[in-house]
C-alpha positions as CSV (number, residue, x, y, z in Angstrom):
1,M,-108.7,-187.2,14.0
2,L,-105.4,-189.1,14.1
3,L,-102.2,-187.5,13.7
4,M,-98.9,-188.7,13.0
5,N,-97.2,-189.2,16.5
6,G,-100.4,-191.6,17.5
7,W,-102.2,-188.5,19.4
8,R,-106.2,-187.8,18.7
9,I,-107.6,-184.9,18.2
10,I,-111.4,-184.7,19.2
11,L,-112.9,-182.2,17.0
12,S,-116.5,-181.1,16.9
13,P,-118.5,-182.7,14.2
14,Y,-119.0,-179.1,12.3
15,K,-115.5,-178.3,12.4
16,R,-114.4,-181.9,11.3
17,L,-116.8,-181.0,8.4
18,V,-115.5,-177.6,7.7
19,L,-112.0,-179.3,7.7
20,Y,-113.3,-182.0,5.5
21,L,-115.1,-180.0,2.8
22,I,-112.0,-177.2,2.9
23,G,-109.5,-179.6,2.1
24,I,-112.1,-181.6,-0.6
25,S,-112.6,-178.8,-2.3
26,I,-108.9,-177.8,-2.5
27,I,-108.2,-181.1,-4.0
28,Y,-111.0,-180.3,-6.4
29,I,-110.5,-177.1,-7.5
30,G,-106.5,-177.6,-7.8
31,A,-106.4,-181.0,-8.9
32,V,-109.5,-182.7,-10.1
33,R,-111.0,-180.5,-12.3
34,P,-108.5,-178.8,-14.0
35,S,-107.3,-182.5,-15.1
36,Q,-110.8,-183.3,-16.0
37,S,-110.9,-180.4,-18.1
38,I,-108.2,-181.8,-20.1
39,I,-109.4,-185.0,-20.4
40,V,-112.6,-183.8,-22.1
41,N,-111.5,-181.2,-24.0
42,H,-108.4,-183.3,-25.6
43,W,-109.5,-186.5,-25.2
44,I,-113.4,-187.8,-24.9
45,V,-114.7,-185.0,-27.0
46,P,-112.7,-185.7,-29.9
47,Y,-113.1,-189.2,-29.9
48,F,-117.0,-189.1,-29.7
49,E,-116.3,-186.4,-32.5
50,N,-114.6,-189.0,-35.0
51,R,-117.6,-191.8,-33.8
52,I,-120.4,-188.9,-35.0
53,P,-121.0,-189.7,-38.9
54,L,-121.1,-186.7,-41.1
55,E,-124.7,-187.4,-42.3
56,S,-125.9,-187.7,-38.6
57,D,-128.0,-185.6,-36.9
58,I,-126.5,-185.9,-33.3
59,S,-124.1,-183.4,-32.2
60,I,-121.6,-182.4,-29.7
61,Q,-122.0,-178.9,-27.4
62,S,-122.1,-177.2,-24.5
63,V,-118.3,-178.7,-23.9
64,S,-117.3,-177.7,-20.2
65,E,-114.6,-178.5,-17.6
66,D,-116.0,-182.1,-16.8
67,Q,-119.4,-182.5,-19.2
68,F,-120.3,-182.3,-22.9
69,D,-123.9,-182.7,-23.9
70,L,-125.0,-184.6,-27.0
71,V,-127.7,-183.2,-28.8
72,T,-130.2,-185.8,-30.8
73,T,-132.9,-184.5,-33.0
74,F,-135.1,-185.7,-30.2
75,T,-133.3,-184.9,-27.2
76,S,-130.0,-183.4,-25.3
77,V,-128.1,-185.6,-23.0
78,K,-125.7,-184.1,-20.7
79,I,-122.4,-186.5,-20.6
80,E,-121.0,-185.8,-17.3
81,L,-117.6,-187.3,-16.2
82,P,-117.8,-189.2,-13.0
83,F,-116.0,-188.0,-9.7
84,N,-117.3,-184.9,-10.3
85,G,-117.9,-182.0,-8.3
86,W,-121.2,-184.2,-6.9
87,F,-118.9,-186.8,-5.7
88,W,-116.3,-184.8,-3.9
89,L,-119.4,-183.2,-2.2
90,T,-120.8,-186.3,-1.1
91,L,-117.4,-187.9,-0.4
92,G,-116.7,-185.3,2.0
93,L,-120.1,-185.5,3.8
94,F,-119.7,-189.4,4.1
95,M,-116.0,-188.9,5.6
96,T,-117.6,-186.6,8.4
97,A,-119.7,-189.4,9.0
98,G,-117.5,-192.1,9.0
99,N,-119.3,-193.8,7.0
100,I,-116.7,-196.1,5.0
101,Q,-119.0,-198.3,3.5
102,W,-120.8,-195.6,1.6
103,I,-117.7,-194.5,0.3
104,K,-117.0,-197.5,-1.1
105,W,-120.3,-198.0,-2.9
106,M,-120.1,-194.5,-4.2
107,T,-116.7,-194.9,-5.5
108,I,-117.5,-198.7,-7.3
109,Y,-120.7,-196.7,-8.4
110,H,-118.5,-193.7,-10.2
111,L,-116.0,-196.2,-11.6
112,A,-118.7,-198.3,-13.4
113,L,-120.3,-195.0,-14.7
114,F,-117.0,-194.8,-16.5
115,L,-118.1,-198.2,-18.7
116,I,-121.7,-197.2,-18.4
117,L,-121.4,-193.8,-20.1
118,F,-118.7,-194.7,-22.5
119,V,-121.3,-197.9,-23.7
120,G,-123.9,-195.1,-23.6
121,A,-122.7,-192.5,-25.5
122,H,-122.2,-195.0,-28.1
123,L,-125.4,-196.6,-28.2
124,I,-126.8,-192.9,-28.9
125,I,-124.8,-192.2,-31.4
126,A,-125.6,-195.6,-33.2
127,G,-129.2,-194.3,-33.1
128,H,-130.8,-195.8,-29.8
129,D,-132.3,-192.1,-28.5
130,W,-134.1,-193.9,-25.9
131,F,-131.2,-194.4,-23.9
132,A,-130.5,-190.7,-23.7
133,I,-134.0,-190.9,-21.7
134,L,-132.5,-193.1,-19.1
135,F,-129.4,-190.8,-18.9
136,N,-131.8,-187.5,-18.1
137,V,-133.1,-189.8,-15.9
138,H,-130.2,-191.5,-14.1
139,E,-128.3,-187.5,-14.2
140,H,-131.3,-186.8,-11.5
141,I,-131.7,-189.2,-9.6
142,Y,-128.3,-190.5,-8.7
143,K,-126.9,-186.9,-7.6
144,V,-130.0,-186.7,-4.9
145,L,-130.1,-190.3,-4.0
146,F,-126.4,-189.7,-2.4
147,L,-126.8,-186.4,-1.2
148,I,-129.3,-187.5,0.8
149,V,-128.0,-190.6,2.4
150,S,-124.8,-188.9,3.4
151,L,-127.1,-186.1,4.7
152,I,-129.2,-188.8,6.8
153,G,-125.5,-190.3,7.6
154,L,-124.8,-187.0,9.2
155,K,-127.8,-187.1,11.4
156,P,-127.1,-188.8,14.5
157,I,-123.6,-187.3,15.0
158,F,-124.8,-183.9,15.1
159,M,-128.1,-185.2,16.7
160,N,-125.8,-186.8,19.6
161,H,-123.2,-184.2,20.1
162,N,-123.0,-182.0,23.2
163,F,-121.9,-178.6,21.9
164,D,-120.5,-177.5,25.1
165,G,-117.4,-175.8,24.1
């Protein structure tokens, strides 16, 4: 960790991990999550409710701070905003490991999710229920993938650290 005056503070990996996760939690709970709630409840859900035809079997249910369910006759799909809590948790782990490259990839991926989720929700509303299956599979895989990669990135730091003092 580098201070403003150029002095370097050496923290143990555990202390660094705790500090990063506390800082990210404060940012997420204090700023990101309230913003996501406003975006979902005032912009996204009303937008998609206006796009669903009146005679359609598709509905929006289970609206929360950062997600809503798009329910079709065959399946339900959770549409979750990018940069949600999973992103911030993984970001803290990548930051602790100093893995800037993975932070860039994860951020680009989440930026791309804005477009993918928008187009995918429109396809589901248009009657392409098969896309809901892809969304559900994606929802389970991408979070676990980034979390596992971030934990693997932490392993060398914790395994090579001298815990004296």
